[in-house]
C-alpha positions in Angstrom: 32.8 24.9 67.6 32.8 26.7 70.9 36.6 27.2 70.7 36.3 28.6 67.2 33.6 31.0 68.4 35.8 32.1 71.3 38.8 32.6 69.1 36.8 34.7 66.7 35.4 36.8 69.6 39.1 37.4 70.7 40.0 38.5 67.3 37.2 40.9 67.0 37.8 42.3 70.4 41.5 42.8 69.7 40.7 44.5 66.5 38.4 47.1 67.9 41.2 49.3 69.3 42.8 49.2 65.9 39.5 50.3 64.2 39.0 53.1 66.7 42.7 54.3 66.3 42.3 54.2 62.5 39.8 57.1 62.9 42.0 59.3 65.0 44.3 62.0 63.4 47.9 60.9 62.6 51.0 62.1 60.9 53.8 60.2 59.2 57.1 62.0 59.3 59.9 61.1 56.9 62.7 60.0 59.3 65.3 60.4 56.5 64.8 64.1 56.3 66.0 66.7 58.8 63.6 69.2 60.2 63.3 72.5 62.0 60.5 74.5 63.7 58.9 77.6 62.2 56.9 79.8 64.5 54.4 81.8 62.3 52.6 84.8 63.6 49.9 86.5 61.5 48.4 90.0 61.3 44.6 89.3 61.1 43.7 92.7 59.6 46.2 92.1 56.7 44.8 88.7 56.1 41.3 90.0 56.0 42.2 93.0 53.7 43.3 90.5 51.0 40.9 87.5 51.8 38.7 86.6 48.8 36.5 84.3 50.8 34.1 84.9 53.7 35.9 84.1 57.0 34.6 84.5 60.5 38.0 85.8 61.5 37.1 88.9 59.5 33.8 89.7 61.1 34.9 91.6 64.1 37.7 94.1 64.7 39.9 95.2 66.5 41.2 92.0 67.8 42.5 91.5 71.3 46.1 91.6 69.8 47.4 93.2 66.7 49.6 90.2 65.9 48.5 86.6 66.8 49.8 83.1 66.6 49.1 81.2 63.4 51.0 78.1 64.2 54.2 76.1 65.2 55.1 74.2 62.1 57.6 71.4 61.5 59.4 71.9 58.2 61.8 69.8 56.4 65.2 71.6 55.7 65.2 70.4 52.1 61.6 71.7 51.3 58.1 70.9 52.2 56.6 69.7 55.5 54.9 66.6 57.1 51.1 67.0 57.4 48.7 65.4 59.8 45.9 63.4 58.2 42.5 62.3 59.5 39.5 60.3 58.1 36.3 62.1 57.5 34.7 60.2 60.4 37.6 61.2 62.8 37.5 64.7 61.5 33.9 65.5 60.5 32.9 68.6 58.5 31.5 71.5 60.5 27.7 71.8 60.9 25.8 74.9 59.6 26.8 77.8 61.6 29.9 76.2 63.0 33.4 77.6 62.4 35.4 75.9 59.6 37.4 73.8 62.0 35.1 73.7 65.0 34.0 70.1 64.5 37.6 68.8 64.6 38.9 67.0 67.6 39.9 69.2 70.5 43.6 69.0 71.6 43.4 67.0 74.9 42.9 69.4 77.8 43.6 72.6 76.0 40.5 74.6 76.7 40.6 73.8 80.5 44.3 74.6 80.8 45.9 77.6 82.4 47.9 78.1 79.2 44.6 78.7 77.3 43.0 80.7 80.0 46.0 83.1 80.2 47.1 83.3 76.6 44.3 82.4 74.2 44.0 85.9 73.2 47.3 85.5 71.4 45.8 82.6 69.2 44.6 83.8 65.8 41.4 82.3 64.2 39.7 81.3 67.3 36.3 82.3 65.6 36.9 79.2 63.4 38.8 77.0 65.9 42.1 77.4 64.0 43.9 75.9 67.0 42.3 72.5 66.4 43.4 72.6 62.7 46.9 73.6 63.5 47.2 70.8 66.1 46.1 68.1 63.6 48.0 69.4 60.6 51.2 70.4 62.4 51.3 69.6 66.2 50.8 65.9 65.6 54.0 65.9 63.3 56.2 67.0 66.2 57.7 65.0 69.0 55.0 66.8 71.2 52.3 64.8 69.5 51.2 63.4 73.0 51.6 66.6 74.8 49.4 69.3 73.3 50.0 71.5 76.5 53.7 71.6 75.7 53.1 72.4 72.0 50.7 75.3 72.6 52.5 76.3 75.8 55.7 77.1 73.8 53.8 78.6 70.9 51.4 80.9 72.8 54.0 82.0 75.4 56.6 82.8 72.7 54.0 84.7 70.8 53.1 86.6 73.9 56.7 87.5 74.5 57.2 88.7 70.9 54.1 90.8 70.7 54.4 92.3 74.2 58.0 93.2 73.7 57.6 94.8 70.2 54.5 96.6 71.4 53.7 97.8 67.9 51.2 100.5 67.5 48.5 99.7 65.0 48.1 101.7 61.8 51.3 103.7 62.6 54.0 103.6 59.7 57.3 102.2 60.9 60.5 102.0 58.9 62.3 98.7 58.4 65.3 100.1 60.4 62.9 101.2 63.3 61.5 97.6 63.4 65.0 96.1 63.4 66.1 98.5 66.2 63.1 97.6 68.3 63.8 93.8 67.8 67.5 94.4 68.8 66.5 96.4 72.0 63.5 94.5 73.1 64.1 91.0 71.7 68.0 90.7 71.6 67.7 86.9 71.6 65.9 87.0 68.3 67.8 89.7 66.6 68.9 88.5 63.2 66.5 85.7 63.2 63.2 87.4 62.6 61.5 87.5 59.1 58.6 89.9 58.5 56.5 89.3 55.4 54.3 92.0 53.8 51.6 92.5 51.3 52.2 95.9 49.8 52.7 98.3 52.7 51.0 96.1 55.3 52.8 93.5 57.4 51.2 90.1 57.1 53.3 87.8 59.2 56.3 87.4 61.6 58.4 84.2 61.5 61.1 82.8 63.6 62.9 79.4 63.0 64.1 77.1 65.8 66.3 74.0 65.8 64.5 70.6 65.9 64.2 68.4 69.0 61.6 67.2 71.5 60.6 70.8 71.7 61.9 74.0 69.8 65.5 74.5 70.6 68.0 77.3 69.7 66.9 80.2 67.5 68.2 79.8 63.9 69.7 82.9 62.6 69.0 84.1 59.1 71.9 83.4 56.7 73.3 87.0 57.0 72.6 87.4 60.7 70.1 90.2 59.8 66.4 90.4 60.1 64.6 89.9 56.9 61.8 91.8 55.3 60.1 89.9 52.4 57.8 91.8 49.9 57.9 94.9 52.2 58.1 98.6 51.4 60.6 100.8 53.3 57.7 101.9 55.5 55.5 99.2 57.0 52.1 99.3 58.7 50.6 96.8 61.1 46.8 97.6 60.4 44.2 97.3 63.3 41.4 96.7 60.9 40.8 95.6 57.3 
């Protein structure tokens, strides 16, 4: 009898870590599909101009930066993307007054890191803790899933480099050719790989693709080796407020 109780206790103890881990966010990636990284920057003012729901991101302007990081996304080359999952217990809903994602687990060590202290102003949606959502939905689906500092380090530093180099003046109309020339002069390593997406006359996003690996690798050029403008007018505005 004592032996049976002992064995049962061992089984219960052995299962506890499994039960705990079951609550943690996870991501299942289809190993039969090839992937690439997509760095996505957004223009908060454009997002808020067209947002149909109340969002804390839209309550205060101007932002510290005209263009900010949305996320670093693993995408399948065929179509679609892997997506991190989490149980309701592991990823609770926000309490009243909390930002939409502010009850989600914090990427380990992020808020105390030098990366965050130096570059957090380049992260979009901090009012609703978007960085936590991005880590669970996308970061955990990359080989950097155990290294959040590496994931955010690349994403935030690259965003800073792009935003600082382009030095776009808010609310000032720019032609597509002027933007492409600025990319060529200020970001030659990205020339021919940038995609700018618009909503009407307003820029809404800047995207760059990178080859897959333990971290983003070589820049992936667009099919015609030219910068792309999707849904944009000939003249584009990066607004500073909605």
